[in-house]
C-alpha positions as CSV (number, residue, x, y, z in Angstrom):
1,M,-15.4,-4.7,13.8
2,E,-14.0,-8.0,14.1
3,C,-16.4,-11.2,13.4
4,L,-15.8,-13.8,16.8
5,V,-15.1,-16.3,14.6
6,D,-11.9,-14.4,13.5
7,Q,-11.0,-13.9,17.2
8,L,-11.4,-17.7,17.9
9,D,-8.2,-18.6,16.8
10,R,-7.2,-21.5,18.8
11,I,-10.0,-23.5,18.2
12,T,-9.7,-25.5,15.6
13,R,-11.1,-28.5,13.2
14,D,-9.7,-31.4,11.3
15,P,-10.7,-34.2,10.4
16,A,-7.9,-36.3,11.5
17,V,-8.2,-34.8,14.8
18,M,-10.7,-36.5,17.2
19,G,-12.9,-37.0,14.4
20,G,-13.2,-33.4,13.6
21,K,-14.8,-31.9,16.6
22,A,-13.8,-28.7,17.5
23,C,-10.0,-29.0,19.3
24,I,-8.1,-26.5,21.2
25,R,-4.9,-25.5,18.8
26,G,-4.9,-28.9,16.9
27,M,-4.3,-30.8,20.1
28,R,-6.9,-34.0,21.0
29,V,-8.6,-31.4,23.7
30,T,-11.9,-30.6,22.8
31,V,-13.8,-27.9,22.8
32,G,-16.7,-30.3,24.5
33,M,-14.1,-31.4,27.2
34,V,-13.4,-27.9,27.9
35,V,-16.9,-27.1,28.0
36,G,-18.3,-29.6,30.4
37,Q,-15.2,-29.7,33.0
38,I,-16.1,-25.8,33.9
39,G,-19.8,-27.2,33.7
40,A,-19.0,-29.6,35.9
41,G,-17.8,-27.1,38.2
42,R,-14.3,-27.3,38.1
43,S,-12.4,-23.8,38.2
44,V,-10.1,-22.6,35.0
45,D,-6.9,-22.6,37.1
46,E,-7.9,-26.3,38.2
47,I,-8.6,-26.9,34.4
48,L,-4.9,-25.5,34.0
49,A,-3.2,-27.3,36.6
50,E,-4.7,-31.1,35.3
51,Y,-3.9,-29.9,31.7
52,P,-0.6,-27.8,32.1
53,Y,-0.3,-27.9,28.5
54,L,-3.7,-25.3,27.7
55,E,-3.3,-22.1,28.3
56,R,-5.7,-19.3,30.0
57,E,-7.2,-17.8,26.7
58,D,-7.4,-21.9,25.3
59,V,-10.2,-22.1,27.8
60,M,-11.5,-18.7,27.2
61,Q,-12.0,-19.3,23.4
62,A,-13.2,-22.4,24.2
63,L,-16.0,-20.6,26.2
64,R,-16.6,-18.1,23.9
65,Y,-17.0,-20.7,21.2
66,A,-19.4,-22.8,22.9
67,A,-21.3,-19.6,23.7
68,W,-21.5,-18.5,20.3
69,L,-22.6,-22.0,19.1
70,A,-25.8,-21.8,21.6
71,E,-26.7,-18.4,20.1
72,E,-26.4,-19.8,16.5
73,R,-28.8,-22.8,16.9
74,E,-32.3,-23.6,18.1
75,V,-31.7,-26.8,20.5
76,V,-34.9,-28.6,20.9
77,L,-35.2,-29.5,24.8
78,A,-37.3,-32.1,26.1
79,T,-40.1,-30.7,28.2
80,A,-41.0,-30.9,31.8
């Protein structure tokens, strides 16, 4: 079975691009920006219309990457 990281071929990290943050295909579009847009209520189609150089699979991989990161780390949340 193929590892999830092997399936994320559109997610790149380069210290010379956006300070080494996870980006889409080496562009200056971070995974965080894409996931943040979804979290703000934007649809995939809206993101694709605003960023015509992105492809649907770019957005899907950004979401899978973010989900994978959330599962891999324990994040301490503030208590109410």
